[in-house]
N, C-alpha and C positions, 0 to 999 in steps of 0.2 A: 259321107259317114263319119270318117276318121276327124274331119273338121268340128263336126257335131260333137263328138264326144269330147275333143280336147276344149271345145267352148263351155260345155257343161261341167267339165272337170276345173276350168279356169274360173267359172262363175262360184262354183262351190269352193273353190281355194280362197277366192275373194271374201266370201261369207265367213269361211273359218278364220281367215287372217284378220278380219274385221271383229270377230269375236275375241280372239286370244288377247289383244291390247285391253279391251274392256274387262277382260277376267284378272288381268294382272295389274290393277291399279294399286294394289298394295305392294312393298318392297319386301322381299325375303332375305334375310342375312344367311342362313343356312338351311337348305332343304331338309325339313323333318326334325332338324335339332332345335332351332329356336321358333318361337312364335312369332308371327307377324301381327300388326296391330292393326285391326279395323273397328274403329269406334272404341267403344268399351269392349269387344270382344277379341280374346285371344284365339288364333285360328292357325294352329300348326299345320292343319290338313289343306287349307288353302293353298300353301306354299307347294305341297306335293301335287294337289290337283292342277295347279299352275304348270309345274314340270311336265305334267303328262299331256297338258293342252299344249305346251310349246313343242313337245316331242312328237305329238300328232300332227301339228302344222309342219314340222321338219318332215314328216313321213309324206304329207301330201306333197310338198315341194320336191322330195326325191322322186316320188311316182311320176310327177309332171315333167321333171328333167330326165327321167331314166336312170337316176343313180340308186340302182335296186341294192347295191352293197350298203350304202346308206340307210335307205329304207330298213333293211334287215337290222342293221346295228341299231337304229332308233326304236324298232319294235322290241329289240331284247332288252333295251333299257327300259321300256314300259313294263316289261315282265318282271325286271328287278325292283322297279319302284313299286309295283304292286306289294310285294312283302312288306316294304317300308311302310306303306300305308297301313296294312293290316295292323303292324306293330304299333303304329301312331294312334289310330282309332282305338284299339283295344291293346292296351299294355297290360303286363302282369297284374297290377293293382289297377283295377276301373277306377279308382279314387284319383288317379293321376292322368286320367282320359280328359284332356281340354275340350275335346270333340263331345263328350258325353256331357259336359257342363254346359257349352254352347247350344246343344240341342235340348237341353234342360231334361235330361235323363238322369234319374237318381241312380249313382253308380253302385248304390247299395241294393237295388232290386236286382240280384243275381238271376233271377228268371228272364228278367225283360232284357238284361244285358247280353245273356248266353243266346237267348233267341234272335236278337239283332246281330249278334256276331255270326251264327249260323247263317242268317240270310246275307249278311255282308260277304261272307266267304264265298258263297254262291255267286256273288257278283264278281269278286276277285277271280275265281276260276273263269268266270267269262273274259274279263280282261286277259287274263293270262292265255286263254285258249284262243281268243281273237288276234292278239298279237302274235301268236305262234303262227297261225293261218296266215298273217300278213307277211311274217319271214318266209314262210313255205312258198307262198306266191312269188315273192320278190326274188327268190332263188330261181325261178323259171325265167326271170327277165321279161315277164308277160305283163304288159303294162295295165291292160283291161282287168286281168285276174288280180292283179295287186291291188287296184283301186277298189275293185269289189270287195275284196277282203277289208280293205280300210273302210269303206262306207258301211259294210255289215257290221264291223265293230261300233261305229258311232250309233248305228240305229239299233242294233239289238243289245249292246252292252252298256254304251256310255248314257244313252237317252233313259234306258231303263232303270237303271240305278239312280240317277238324278231324279227321276219322276217319283220312284219309290222311298228312296233314302232322303235326298237333299231336300226336295221339294215338300216333303210331307213331314220331315222331322225339324228341320231348322226354320224359324220364322224368316221371312224374307228380309227383315229390318236387321238380321244377323248374318246375312250372306255376304 
């Protein structure tokens, strides 16, 4: 039973590890501060998302090796990064949002921007809540519970946001 769980976790880890390099084909100079280039699109959010993807990979590695203090630390960093993402996606002046431009959303459409921000804040709450659940599980030193919290975050928070926000809002050629 234990070997099967490790095998499943290992295969999942290999899949995630295989995805991380493919997501980080652009180089970021400073997370959230400077934009990275992807074709003709400036994408400061890609650097932020790559940082979270790397931290998720670190969390999985920590779970598999039983480094629960490290898992807790990385989950906490994801909580902190969530607030940076919100500021990047929705700055004080929507006209400064590279993400809105990339998604071809008119920053002058205050109603649409406000609705999108409200929806996005719901996803951010999910990220924060899920990361805190990972921290909580890691503090018990229970590998299965920590992995379950980790997989719940991916399944219920990451995939849901990507399906609703990224996949529907940003044309594939601009991702």
